[in-house]
N, C-alpha and C positions, 0 to 999 in steps of 0.2 A: 736814369733815363727819363724819369719822370718827375713832373712839378714837386715842388716841397709840399709836404703835408703837415699839419698842425696839429698838436695834441697836448691833452692835460692828463695828467696821471691821476687815479683814484685816489680817495683818500685812506685807503687800505692797502697792505700789502699782498694781500692774498688774491688769488687769482681771479678777475673780474672779467664781466664781459665788455665788449666794444660798443658804444654809443656813436656811429659813424653818420657825420651830418655832409650830406650832399647839397652844396649851395645852388641858389638860383642863378639865372645869368646875370651878369655883372655884379656878382656877388664878391665878398671880401673874406674870403676864409679864415684869415688870422682874426680878424674882427668877430666874425661870426662864432670861431671857437671859443674866443674870450667869454663871448655872451653865454654860450651854451654850458661852459664849464662850470658857471655860477649855481646851475640846476643840477648839472649831469654827473659832475665828479663823485657825488655820494653813491651813484649806482656803479660806476666803473670808468672806463677808459673813454673820454671825448676825443674823437679823431675827426679831423677835417682836411680830406684831400682837396687839391686844387683840379680845377679843370684845365685842358690841356692850351687853351688859348685865352686871349686876352680880348676884352671889348675895347670900344672906341673910347669909353669913359674909364679904361683903366682897371675894370673889373676882370672877374674871370668868366668863362663859359666852357661848357661840355660839348658846345658844337652839336647837341642833340644825338650824340655819338653813344650809344650803350655800350658797346664793344669796347671801345677804346676807355669808356669809363670804369667797365669791370676790370679790365687790366691795370689800370690806374690803383682802383680800390683793393684788388688782390695785391699789388707791388707795396701799398701802403700798410696793409697788414702784415704782411710777410717782414716788412722791415720793423714793424713796432714788435713783433714778435721774436725777431732775431737781437733786438736791442735788449728787451725785458723777458727773457727767457724764463718760462714757468709763470708768468704773472698775466698773461693775455689769453682769453679763451678764444678758440676757435671756431667754436660753434654756439647757438643759440645767442646772438648777438642781437643788437636793435639798430635797425637801418631808418634813418630820418633823411626826409628830402623836401625841399621847397621849390615851387615853380619848376625851372628847368631841373632841378634836383629831383623834383617830384616823379619826374619823367624817368630820369636814370634809376631812382630807387625803385619806382613800380618794375622797370623791366629786370634790374639786377635782382630784386627780390623774389619775383615770380621764377626766375630760373636758378636760384641759388638758396633755397630756403633751408637747406642744412646750416649755413653759415648765418644767414638773416632771417629769422623766424618770427621776428616781432617788427613791425614797421609802425611809424608815426609819419604819414605823408600829409604835408601842407600843402594845400591847393591840388589835390588830387584831381585826375581827370580820366573817364572812362575811356577816352581816345587813346590815351597812353597804352593801352592792352590792345594790341593788334596781332593779327595773325593767330599763331598758335596758344596765345595767352590763355583764352578761356579754356583751353584744354588742360593747361598748366596749371592754371589754378585749380580745376577739378583734381587733375593728377597729384598736385602737391598740398591738398587740403589738410591731411594729416600733419604734414611738416610745419605749416604755417600757424603759428600759435595763437597770434593775435593781432589785428590791425586797427589802427586808429586813424580815422581821415578827419582833417580839421581844416575848415577855411571860413572865410567871412561871407555874410549875405551879400556884400557890395563887391565881391570877387566874381568876376566874369565865368568863373567856372565853377561856382556852387553848385549849379544843376548838374554839371558832368561829375562833381564829386560824390552828389548823391547816386548819379548812375553807377559811378564805380563801385559804391557801397552796395548797390543792389546785385553787380556782379559777383562780389565777394560772398553775399548772403547766398545766391544761387548757387555757388560752388560749395556752401556749407562752411565758409570760413568765420571764425568769428571776428566780427568788425564791429565798430562803433563809429559812427558818422557824427559829427559836430558842426553844425553851421552858426558862426557867432554873430548875433546882431550888431550892427555898427562897424563891423571889421570889413577891410577891402581885401587887396592882394598882397599881404604882409606877413611877416612872422611877428605875434604879438609880445 
């Protein structure tokens, strides 16, 4: 009942973590997964679910709906585990999100740190955490192992990325913020 998800197996047959990539608005999860596989397969499973809707340009979108995204992500992980019994870790996985996918990843990660305790957020935004998120960051700080926020200096969310890093530091979560000279709103 969910859109297809794409994946690449890790280079080893031992149980490995999931590196789950959440695409941005208008993204192409199949192509994104292919690109991430070149780097990620040595670490674990690279998994790329699709947002539930299509944009006018034919790309996919999450409709800024973290609840639907969470259900899609959970169903994707369950399907992968069912297909490859014993080879997929259920905890301590890595969540990667870009742009609208960063919004989704930040929402899912803060609410499910047992499954997603390491995050790579590309184009993070402090405004993606609202409501009870600051309390959840504080409450879940011991479960969130490491966060890496990465964006370009020419990205309109660069200052928001810095503020998101400050929020994580305030919650005493291990975070590294990297603003890359000459880079815009893109996945390098």
